[in-house]
C-alpha positions in Angstrom: 107.3 114.0 123.5 105.6 113.8 120.1 105.0 110.5 118.4 107.2 109.7 115.4 105.1 107.7 113.0 106.4 105.7 110.1 104.0 104.6 107.3 105.4 101.9 105.1 103.7 101.3 101.8 102.3 104.8 102.1 101.4 105.3 98.4 98.7 102.6 98.3 95.0 103.0 98.7 95.0 102.8 102.6 98.4 104.5 103.0 97.6 107.7 101.1 94.5 108.4 103.3 96.2 107.2 106.5 99.1 109.6 105.9 96.7 112.5 105.3 94.9 111.7 108.6 98.1 111.3 110.6 99.5 114.6 109.3 96.4 116.5 110.5 96.5 114.7 113.9 100.3 114.8 114.6 101.7 117.4 112.3 103.6 116.8 109.0 107.0 116.9 110.8 106.1 113.8 112.8 104.8 111.6 110.0 107.3 109.8 107.8 105.7 108.4 104.6 107.7 105.7 102.8 107.3 103.4 99.8 109.3 101.7 97.1 107.9 104.2 94.6 107.1 107.9 94.8 103.7 109.4 94.3 102.5 112.7 92.8 99.7 112.9 95.3 99.9 116.3 97.1 99.6 114.5 100.5 103.3 113.5 100.1 104.5 116.9 99.1 103.3 118.3 102.5 105.6 116.1 104.6 108.6 113.8 104.9 108.9 111.0 102.3 111.6 108.3 102.2 112.1 105.6 99.5 112.0 102.3 101.3 112.1 98.7 99.9 111.0 96.3 102.7 113.2 93.6 101.2 116.3 95.9 101.7 117.6 95.6 105.3 120.1 98.3 104.8 117.5 100.8 103.7 115.2 99.7 106.6 118.1 100.3 109.1 118.8 103.7 107.6 115.1 104.9 107.9 114.6 103.4 111.4 117.9 104.8 112.6 117.3 108.2 111.2 113.7 108.7 112.6 113.5 106.3 115.5 109.7 105.8 115.0 107.5 105.1 118.0 104.6 103.8 115.9 104.8 101.9 112.6 102.1 101.1 110.0 103.4 98.3 107.8 101.1 98.3 104.8 103.5 97.2 102.0 102.1 94.1 100.3 101.3 92.5 96.9 97.5 92.3 96.7 95.3 89.3 95.8 95.1 89.4 92.0 98.6 90.8 91.5 100.1 88.2 93.8 98.4 85.4 91.9 100.1 86.5 88.7 103.5 86.3 90.5 103.1 83.9 93.5 106.8 83.5 94.4 107.4 87.3 94.6 104.0 87.6 96.4 105.3 85.3 99.1 108.7 87.0 99.2 107.4 90.6 99.5 104.6 89.8 101.9 106.5 87.5 104.2 110.2 88.5 104.1 109.1 92.2 104.1 107.1 91.5 107.3 109.9 89.6 109.0 112.3 92.5 108.2 110.0 95.2 109.5 109.0 93.3 112.7 112.7 92.7 113.5 113.5 96.4 113.0 110.6 97.3 115.3 112.1 95.1 118.0 115.7 96.4 117.4 114.6 100.1 117.5 112.1 99.6 120.3 109.0 100.7 118.4 106.1 101.1 120.9 103.3 99.9 118.6 103.0 98.4 115.1 99.9 98.0 112.9 99.9 95.2 110.3 96.9 94.7 108.0 95.4 91.3 107.4 92.5 90.6 105.0 89.3 88.5 104.4 91.6 86.6 102.0 92.7 84.5 105.1 89.3 82.8 104.7 88.9 80.1 102.1 86.3 77.9 100.4 85.8 75.8 103.6 85.1 78.9 105.8 81.4 79.5 106.7 80.4 82.2 104.2 77.6 84.0 106.1 78.4 85.9 109.3 81.9 84.5 109.3 83.1 84.1 112.9 86.2 85.6 114.4 87.6 82.1 115.1 86.9 79.7 112.3 88.4 77.5 109.6 91.2 79.3 107.8 92.2 77.5 104.6 93.0 80.2 102.0 93.7 79.0 98.4 95.4 82.2 97.1 99.0 83.2 97.7 97.8 86.5 99.1 95.6 84.7 101.6 98.3 82.3 102.5 100.7 85.1 103.3 98.1 86.9 105.4 97.3 83.8 107.4 101.0 83.2 108.0 101.4 86.9 108.9 98.6 86.6 111.5 100.3 83.7 113.2 103.6 85.7 113.1 101.9 88.7 114.7 100.6 86.6 117.6 104.0 84.8 117.9 106.0 88.0 118.1 103.6 89.5 120.6 103.7 86.4 122.9 107.5 85.7 122.5 109.0 89.2 122.3 106.2 91.4 123.6 105.9 93.3 120.3 102.7 95.4 120.6 101.3 94.5 117.2 97.7 95.2 116.2 95.8 94.0 113.1 92.5 94.0 111.4 91.2 91.8 108.5 90.3 94.4 105.9 87.3 93.6 103.7 87.1 95.1 100.2 87.9 98.8 100.5 86.2 101.6 98.5 87.6 105.1 98.4 87.7 108.0 95.9 91.1 109.5 96.7 93.3 106.9 95.0 92.9 104.3 92.2 92.6 100.5 92.8 95.8 98.6 93.5 95.3 95.0 92.1 92.7 93.5 94.4 89.7 91.2 93.7 87.2 93.7 95.1 88.5 96.6 93.0 85.4 96.5 90.7 83.6 98.3 93.5 86.0 101.3 93.1 86.4 101.3 89.3 82.6 101.0 88.7 82.2 104.6 90.1 84.9 106.0 87.8 83.3 104.3 84.7 79.8 105.3 85.7 80.8 109.0 85.6 83.1 108.8 82.6 81.3 106.5 80.2 77.9 105.6 81.8 78.6 101.9 81.6 80.8 99.2 83.3 82.0 95.7 82.4 82.4 93.9 85.7 85.0 91.1 86.1 82.8 89.4 88.7 79.4 87.8 88.3 76.3 89.8 89.2 75.5 87.8 92.4 79.0 87.8 93.9 78.3 89.1 97.4 81.4 90.2 99.3 82.1 92.2 102.5 83.1 95.9 101.7 83.9 99.0 103.6 84.2 102.7 102.8 87.9 103.8 103.0 87.1 106.4 105.7 85.8 103.7 107.9 88.8 101.5 107.2 91.3 104.3 108.0 89.3 105.2 111.2 89.4 101.5 112.3 93.1 101.4 111.6 93.7 104.5 113.8 91.3 103.4 116.5 92.9 100.0 117.0 96.4 101.4 116.9 95.5 104.1 119.5 93.5 101.8 121.8 94.9 100.9 125.2 97.1 97.8 124.9 95.1 95.8 127.5 91.9 96.2 125.4 93.5 94.3 122.4 92.6 90.8 123.3 93.3 89.3 119.8 96.9 89.5 118.6 96.5 87.7 115.3 93.9 89.9 113.6 90.3 91.2 114.2 87.3 90.7 112.0 85.7 94.1 111.1 82.6 94.6 109.0 81.1 97.4 107.0 78.5 96.5 104.4 78.0 93.5 102.1 76.7 93.7 98.6 77.2 92.3 95.1 77.7 94.0 91.7 74.0 93.9 90.9 73.0 95.6 94.2 75.7 98.2 93.8 74.8 99.0 90.2 71.1 99.4 91.2 72.1 101.9 93.9 74.2 103.8 91.4 71.3 103.9 89.0 69.3 105.9 91.6 71.8 108.7 90.9 72.6 107.9 87.2 69.5 106.3 85.8 71.1 105.6 82.4 74.0 103.6 83.9 74.4 100.1 82.5 76.5 97.2 83.7 77.5 94.0 82.0 79.4 90.9 83.3 82.4 89.1 82.0 84.0 87.1 84.8 87.7 86.6 84.8 90.3 84.8 87.0 89.3 87.0 89.9 85.9 85.3 90.1 87.5 82.1 91.5 89.2 84.2 94.2 86.0 86.0 95.1 84.1 82.7 95.3 86.4 81.5 98.0 85.8 84.5 100.3 82.9 85.2 102.8 79.7 87.1 102.0 79.4 88.7 105.4 81.5 89.1 108.6 80.8 88.8 112.3 82.9 91.5 114.1 81.4 91.3 117.6 84.8 90.9 119.1 86.1 94.2 117.7 83.0 96.0 118.8 83.4 94.6 122.3 87.1 95.1 122.7 87.8 98.5 121.2 84.3 99.9 120.4 84.5 99.4 116.6 81.4 100.8 114.7 81.1 101.5 111.0 79.5 104.8 109.8 78.8 104.0 106.1 75.9 101.9 104.8 75.4 101.3 101.1 73.4 104.4 100.4 75.9 106.7 102.2 78.8 105.0 100.5 77.4 105.4 97.0 76.4 109.0 97.5 79.8 109.9 98.9 81.7 108.2 96.1 79.7 109.8 93.3 79.7 113.2 94.9 83.5 113.3 95.4 84.4 111.6 92.1 82.2 113.9 90.1 84.4 116.8 90.9 87.5 114.8 90.1 86.2 113.6 86.7 85.2 117.2 85.8 88.7 118.4 86.7 90.3 115.8 84.4 88.0 116.6 81.4 
């Protein structure tokens, strides 16, 4: 019997590429993409799409009842900088939305659910270098607070109700197939667009702000790998650390200059600097490597080459 896979929050950065991968793996007829808004990305024209607001229990019941999904990816969330601008709604969407989806997963006997956490669960008191799996979690952003509460909720629902929930703490994600969605690490996506379009970029973080990052292909692969891993190999039911590559805007711009020697970067830090300063510089993900064989494929050189190569054709198309 084929899996029926529901992706909630499908139009975001991760969701778009995840849906594309799932369609090729399971067939378009078995992948239901859903979001509160529609997207003109051709990925969604190839398969099933449902409008779904995670705060609307009636809509949730209709979609779950209609498709009876066996696997759910719950990606709908308000990201770091966006949530800081509207903290009460950030809490409501990120927490009530998660409660509603987890409850629906229990009611409709979903076999596995993936819920993403983030490096935003870490705060100013967390060790910043080689941040351990188990450490001080004192986030000071509403996004980080909701992700920390969500992690505890994941573990609680697994222990109390047996819900097979899996989670990873995403670092900053860098991909070329969709635009940034309101995160503090979004400079590392926008910089490539501006390098190709204008030859310069004004960065909203300071030059030396080192943060953990990951190519979107690695992030999507990690998401699929942990969701498809044998249940007994998932030892952590809150959320796993995963690591890709750490860099700062100065290091990234220097790598871009190897491809575009005339590229120039300037720095005007905004409110996102304070958020970035509270996050780790590098992540220890030994537990994920041991438990479900996680291994990144992209280092900085490969990441920059891949982004510029793919975006170059996109920029040429739009001109």
